[in-house]
N, C-alpha and C positions, 0 to 999 in steps of 0.2 A: 504493500500500500504506500510505499515511499513515493512522495511527489503527488499523491492524490489528496483531495480535500475530503472532509467528512461527507458521508452519503446523505443526499437530500431527496433523491427521487428514485423510484423503481418503475421501470417500464415493463409491462407484462403483455406477452402475446396471448391471443385468445384461443383459436382453434389449434388443438394439439397440446396446448399447455394447461388451460383451465378446463377445456371440454373437448370432446370429439363428437361432432354433430350434436345429438340430443342427449348425450351422456356426460356428466361432469367427471373430471379426473378425481378419483377417490381422495377425500380429505381437502380438496381445493377450497371449498367454502370456508372451512374453519381456518385454514392457513391464511386466506385473504383477510379474515376478521382479525387475526393476530397481527398481520402487517398493518392493518388500518389503525391499530392501537399504538403503533410506534410513531415517532416524530419524523415521518418521511412522507413525501408526496407520492401518489400512485397515479399512473396513467396506463390505459390499455391501448396497445398499438397493434393493428392488424392489417394484413394485406388482402383480406377477403374482398372479393368483388361479386360474390354471389347474392349478397343481401345488403339492404340499407342499414344505416346506423340505428334507426328505430327498430328494425327487425332483429338486429344483433342484441339490442338491449332487451327486447321481449324474450329472446331465447335465453339470455342469462337470467332473467327473472323467473322463467319456467324451471330453470335448473337450481333455484333457490340461492342465487346470487343477488336477489332483490335487496334493496336498501344499501347494497354495497357498491353498486356501480351506477354512476350518473352519466347521462348522455354526453355531457360536455367533457367527461373524462375519457371518452373513446375517440381515438384519432385513427382514421383509416386511410388507406391508399386511395380510396375514392375521394376523400376530402382533398388530398394532395393533387389528384388529377383535376378536380373541379377548379382549384385555385390556379393551376397552370392554364386551363382553358380560359378562365376569366382574365388572367393577366395578359394573355396573347390574343384575346378576343377571337377565338377559334370556334367554328361550328362543327361539332364532332359527329362522325358515324360511330355510334356507341355499341361496341361488341361486349356487352355485359349482360348478366342475367336480368330478367324482368324485375326481380325483387330488389335490384340495386338502382333501378332507374330513378327512384324518387330522390336520391341524393344529387341528381343533376337537374332537378326541377328548376325551371327558369332559364336554363341554358338553351340557346337557339340551336336547333339541330336541322333546320331547313337548309337545303343545298349544302351539305357538309363539305368542308374543306380540310378536314383532319380525320385521322383514324385513331380511335381510342380503344384499346383491346385489354380486356381483363379475362376472367374465367367465365366462359359463356357456353357450356356444353350444348345448350339447346340451339345455339346460333352458329356453332362451328361446323357449318356445312360448306360444300364446295361453292355454292352460289354466293354466299355472303363473304367468304374469304377471298373469292375471286374479285368481287366488287371492291374490297379493301385493297387488294393487289393492284388493280387498275388505278384506283385513286392515288396510291403512293407513287406509281409510275408517272402519274400526271403532276406530281409535285406536292401532294398532301403529306404533312408530317405524320410519322408513326409514333404514337404515344402509348407506351406499355404501362399499365397500372402497376404491374410487377412482372417478373419473369421466373417465378418459382417453377421448378421442374415437376414437382408433384406435391400432393398433400394427402392427409389421412382422412378417410371416411370410415364409417362403421363397417363397411364391407371390404376394407383394405385400402391400399394406396391407389391414387388416381392421378391422371395427368393434370398438371397445372397449366397456366397460360403460356409458360416459357417456351415449350416446343412449338406452339403456334406463332408466337412472336418471332422466334428464330426462323421459322419457315418463311414468314413474310420478309424478314431481313434478307434471307438468302435469295429469295426470288426477285427482290427489287434492288438488291445491292445497296441497301441503305442501313442505317443504324437507328434503332428506336431510342427515343428519350424515355428513360425509366423513372417513375416518380415514387414508387413504393420502396419497401425494404428490398435490398440492402443499401439504398442510396443514402449518402451522408445527410443530404438536405432533409430527408424524411425524418431522421432522428432529431436533427436540430430544430425542425418545426415542432415536433412533438414536445420538446423540452422548452420551447420558447415562452410559454405562459406559466411555467413552473418556477421561474426565477432561479434556475441553476444551470451550471455548465455541464458538458458531457463528463468532465472529470469528477463530478459529484453525483453521477447516476450509474445505475446498473440495469441491464436488460436481461429478462428471463424468457427463454423461448425454446421451441423444439426443433428449429431449423438452424443447423450449424452455420450455413453460409449467410442466409438472409437475416436471421435474428442476431446470432452471436457475432458472426464475422462483420456484418454491417455495423453493429453497435460498437464493436471494438475499433473498427476503422474510423468511426466518428469520435473516438476518445473515451468511450464508456467501458465499463466492465461487462462481460457477457457470461451468463450462466446457461448452460445447455441442459435440457431435461430429456430423460430417456422415455418420453411418451410421444403420442402423436406420430409424426412422420420420422422420428428418430430411427436410425438403423445403426447396428454395431459398426464402429469405426468412424462415425461422423465427426467425432471430436478431433480426428486427425486431418480433417478437410479444411481447416482454417489456420492461418498463421498471422498473429500468434494464436496458440491454442486457447480454448475457452478458459476463463478464470477458474471455472469449476464445472464439472459435469455431475449432475444429480439424478437420482432415480425418478423424481417427480417434482411438481411445483411445491408441495408441502416441504420437501427436503431443501429446496432452494430457499424458501422463505426462512426456514430454521437457520440456514447458514447466514443469510442476510442479518437476521436479528441477533445472532450470537457473535458475528465476526466483523460486520461492516458498519454497524451503527455506533 
């Protein structure tokens, strides 16, 4: 901990860390309560593009995280994508699930001049991807909400948006602008209203590259959990290695409370 300041904030991934679809990670609710009682800010950061922030909050409430999570404490890659669209005044072709569209309410999507791609299994068909391909060839920027390779569902691992983004990059010989984890700006935006620097924060997540690697590249500590999408050996896929690898979110919280505060 030499050279680091006292911990002021904990960023927590959602899917794979607190829950897997509609099942909470065992002990996660009590662990979050314990963290809430400490003198540290908490924020929930997620790359999900399948559902809106409101739907995320409703899911967490159904899993008995109610009264522990407020909507303003959730920072999503959808939020970051919307900010970029507003900043650049772009009209997007939105390749996201229908449940996420409400987070783009008010954004002009007529005569689109940009391609925004997230996880959209119901829309990843040839016709839609070919439309995106042609738009990019004609000069439309490609914006990837994130490029995760895969994620964990109750029935097993499933493809994330990364392979589809990479396919469009390959076909059009262009490079996507990525706004979600592991981008440094995603983490600094998440911390911006907490009044702390990356050196005063830790990230807990199940994705070695996007959660832990991204956080540590931004100057934070990263704790990897062996739930969700974790696979043996993931801790060796980032440099530097995770600050710690724990079996689950409750174990990560116990380490934070005992060693980092």
